N, C-alpha and C positions, 0 to 999 in steps of 0.2 A: 504494500500500500504506500502511495506517495505521501510525502510530508508536505503540508501546506506551509510555505515560507511566511515570515512575518510581513514582508512587502506585499505578497499576493493577498494575504488576509486583509490588510489595510485597504488595498484596491477594491476588493469585493465589498467590504463594509461601506466604503464611501459611495460606491455605485448603487447600492441597494435602495436607499431612499429615493433617488432619482428615478429608478426603474419602476418603483411602486407608484410614484406620482404620475408617470407617463401611462402606466397601466390603468390607473383610475380615470385619467382624463379621456382615454380611448374608449371608455364605456365598459371595461372589464370589471370594474368595481366602483361603487359610489363612495367617495370620500365625503366627509361632512359638508365641505363647501359645495361640491357638485350636487349632492342630494338636496341641500338647502336651496340651491339655485333652481333646480328643476321643480321643486315643490312650489316655488313662488310663481312659476309660469312666466310669460314674456314680460319684460320690463321696458321702461322708457330708456332709449339709448342716450348716451352722453352727447355724441356728435354724429350727425348724418351728412355725408357728402353726396349731393344730388347731381347726377349726370343727366343733363338735358338732351343728350343724344344729338340728333341732327339740328336741334335748336340751340346747341352750344356754339357760339360764334367764334370762340378761341379755344380749340382743344388743348393748346399749350397752357391755358389758364387752369383748366381742370387738372392737368398733370401737375402743374405748379402747386395748386392747393393740396393735392395728394402728398406731394413731397414735403410741403411746408408742415402739414399736420404730423407727418412722420418725424420730421426734424424737431418739432416742438414737443414730441412725445405726448401728443394728444390722441387718445384712443378714438377711433371713428369707424363707422360702417358706411358702405356705399349703397345707393339705391337709385333707381330710375324715377322719373317723375310719376309714373303710374304706381310705384311702390313706396311713395313717401309715407312714413309712419312716425309716431310720436317720438320726439327727441328733445333734449334740452336746447341743442343748437342745430340749426339747419344751415348748411353752407351750399350755395347754388352758384357755381362759377360761370361767368360769361354767358348767361342764359337770356334768351328772348322771353320776356314775361308773357308773351302771347303763345308760348308753347302750350298745346292742349292740356287743360287741367292744372297748369302750374299756379296761376294766380289764385284760384279758389283753394288749392291745397296749402299754399303759403299763408293765406288769410286764416284758414282753420287752425294751422299750427300756431300762429301768433295768438289767436283767441284762447287757445288751450295752454298758453304760458311759455311757448318757445321763443327763443331769440332767432330770428331769421336773417341771415346775411346774404343778400342778393347782390352779386357783382353783375351789373348790366352788360348785356352783349349788344345792346341797341346801336352803339356807335360803329359796330362792324357788320350791321345787318342791312338788308334792302329797305328802301324808303317805306314800302307798305308795312314792313315789320315795325319800323320806328313809329309810324303813325298808330299802329295797333297797341304797341307798348305804352305809348304816351297816354292813350285813352284808358288803358287798363290801370296804369299807375295812378291816374287821377281818381278813377272810380273805386278801385280796391284799396288803395293806400293813401289817398289824399295828397299825392305828390304832383307837382307841376314840373314836367320835364321839358327842357328846351331841345332844339334841334342839335344833333351831334356836331361837335366842333373839331375840325382838323387842326392840330397844333403845329404840324410840320409843313403846312402850305406856305405859299409866298405871303409876305407881309411881316409886320412886327412879330418877333418870336416871343411868346409868353414865357414866364419862368418855367424852368425844366422840372421843378419839383412840386409835388402835391404836399401841402402842409396840413398834417393832421393835428388836432388838439384834443381829440377824444378817441378812444379811452386813454390814450397817452400821446404825448407830443412825438411826432415822427415826421421825417421828410422822405418821401418815396418818389422816385422818378416817374414822369408821365410815360404813357405808352402810345403816343402819337395822336390819339383821339379821346374825347371825353363826352359824356352826356351831362350837361349842366342842369342844375335844379334851381327853380325860382320860388321865392316865398317860403322856403323851409324854415321852420322855427327852431330846429335843433340841428344846426350845421355842425358837422364834425371835421370837414376838410375843405380846403379851398386851393385853387390853382390860379394865382394872380387874383383877378376880380371875379372869377367863376366859382360858384359853389358846386362841388363835385361829389360830396358825400353827406348824408344826413341820417338821422335816426328819428323814429317816432314810436310812441307807445301804441299798441293795438290790442284791445282786449286785455288779457293778462300777460301778454308778451311784448316783444319789441321787434320792429322792422327796421333793419339797417340797409341802406341803399348805397352802393358804391358805383359812381358814374365813371370812375377811372380804374382800369384793371390793376389788380394787386397780384393775381395768380402768376403771371409771367415772371415777376420779380422774385416770388417765392421759389419758382422753379430754378432760378439762377442762384439761389442761396443768399439773396440780399439780406444782411443782418437787420436793417431797419424794418423791412417787411415782415420778417419772422417775429420780431418783438411786437409789432403791431398786431399780428394774427394771434399771438398768445394773449394779448390784452383784450382783443375783441371776443375771445372765447373763454375768458376767465370768469 
């Protein structure tokens, strides 16, 4: 019979707890945490990243928010517009508000107490989509959106940075086009003389509108954008 060395004994002893945890998580056994979680049934997610599919005007923004959430160590789940479910935070990157079912779903989420972060994709959409988004923003969320502004066209160049003062001070570069907002009472960011982000209470929740893309900067690992995302979802 072979003799178990001291080193081999320590290796096996150290590996045993990890193997048991993996076995329990795979469904082979119910540990206390797993059994408790199953007994509670489905729970409200912490953060839901919503993919608007063909109605996402900047796929790189969706990828950027995914990377940013991972870099910020913020647990999240992903869902399509049709599968939006209760969550503390809903993040909707570069989306056309006129995507079928999106505006009503976001309104319901706010009334149920969620914070909804909508990064508008209107600045990169067709004129018919812009017109539809403008009307939906007014009716569903009480926001007055202006026509998209091209920042890199000929003429005087506006400041290159969007200045945020809520939920923290931050300076984030523009991304060539913005959707301005007029008459907003809770302005959170400006680009020169343009209001480009705001928030407003809705039901028991909060609706946050970003008219200047944040996702592409998150995708590039911009530190200011990452700090801003953490603050927005804190």
